[in-house]
C-alpha positions, 0 to 999 in steps of 0.5 A: 508461510511462517513470518519472522516476528521482528519488524523489517519496516517500522513507520512511526508518526508519519505525516505528509502535509501540502500547502501552507501560508506560502502555498499557491493553494487557495487561502493557504490551506494545509492539506494533511494527506497523511496524518500521524500514521504508524505501523510495522511490516515483518520480513515475508509478511504482506501488510494490506492498506485499504481505503477510498481514493484520496485517503493517503494510501499512495502517499504513504507508499511513496514516502516508504520508498523515498519518492515523497519526503515526509513532513514529519515522522520516522521510517526505519528499514532494516534498522536504519532511519530513512528520512534523513538519507540524501538522494545518493544514499537513497539510490543505494538503499532502493536496491532493497525497496521497490515499488510496483505502480497501478498502471503498468503501461505508464510505468514502462518507457514506450521507447525501450524494449522490455529487455532494456527496461528489466536490465536497466536497474542491473546496469545502474546498480552494477549487479552481476557481470555485464555480459551475463545480464541478458541471461539474468533478464531471461531468468526474471522473465521466466520467474514471472511466466513471460516467454523469452520472446517478450524481451524484444517487444515494446510496451505497446506490443504486449497486454496489460497483464504482460506489462504488469508482469514485466514491471514485477520482473524489473522490481525483482531484478534487484532482489528486494526485501520489501516491495510496495504494491500500489494498486498493482492489479486494479487496471487489469481485468478480473482473470488477469488480476487472479493470475498476477495476485497468484504470481505475487503470492508465489514469488513471496513464498519462493523469495521471502519478500515483504509486501505493503499491498495498497488497494481499494479492493477489500477482496484482494487484500483479504486474500493476500494480507497477513495484517491490514490497516484501514485508512480514512482521510489521512489516518489509520482508523483500524489495524490488526490481523486480517482475519480479526479485522474482517471477522469483527470490524470495530470501526464504523468505516471498516464495517461499512466497507466490508458490508458493501461487498456482496457475500463477504460479510453478510453478518455486517451488512445492514442499512445502519452500516451503509456508507453515505456521501463522499469523504470530506476534503483533507484541506478542511477535515471535520473537527473531532473524529474525521468520520463523524459526518458519515457515521451512523453511530456519531454522537455529540462528543464525536464532533468535539473530541478526536479519538486516538488509535488504541488497542481493543484486545490483542493486536487489534487497534481502532480509532473510535470512541465507541469501539467496545459497542462493536466488540460486544 
């Protein structure tokens, strides 16, 4: 679909640190879960965020919707700075910003029917006429292809795919402009994944919502996203139009992730781009380039000098000293 060029969401130099000298963490170490992250999302656009577990994807998403407070940085939504809002101000703004979590059954209250859980945000925000809200619930169920009979069931009485659809219906009730999707299909089997991702695409086409789509699954991100950011150890190491990043990845980490997926990018698959070992601890990141301990291209300077995120042609940005070698 056509995408408005002006950003709806602008994230600038976002940081989230845990620990420090007053922390219970061992030796008072500071964990830099998110470090100097910047990106933007346009109305009606899907911005994918990919990376291994622990790279800071979920923490970034939680900060965007106000569930975690940034240590530093700016989050601007629809022209308003969000990092300085009070809890009450956040409650009001959250009408336009929703989050879909990884495990739908843990996101639903087992003691409440699906009807009550979808209706609850409408009641809390006083949306519509009270005696018409049950009809709104049925309209939302229809929007996510759930039968009206599902409304009076409890979470344990429906499947995982149906539960995720109910979670999406609940988020849609407030008519948000932005939805942060945190691994929304990873807990589902493949056939259900396909149906839920198709539903998300259809809803975006009909309602014009923007998504921040967080996932470790590069296939799904490629299918859904207009642009994509790759995170490693709290930092964005590559960002650009999805087709550009997948066709010509310019960071060794991105290259290795894509090369590991059968038949996605056979031209990039080789022993030289195989990802080795586990990510270092964010409590003790390597000096210089965080990726140099796992990088086949690493040189002596990589351990000394931290690369900055820089443009390599157009809107394609990469955090690597030697990205031009991939570009050529």
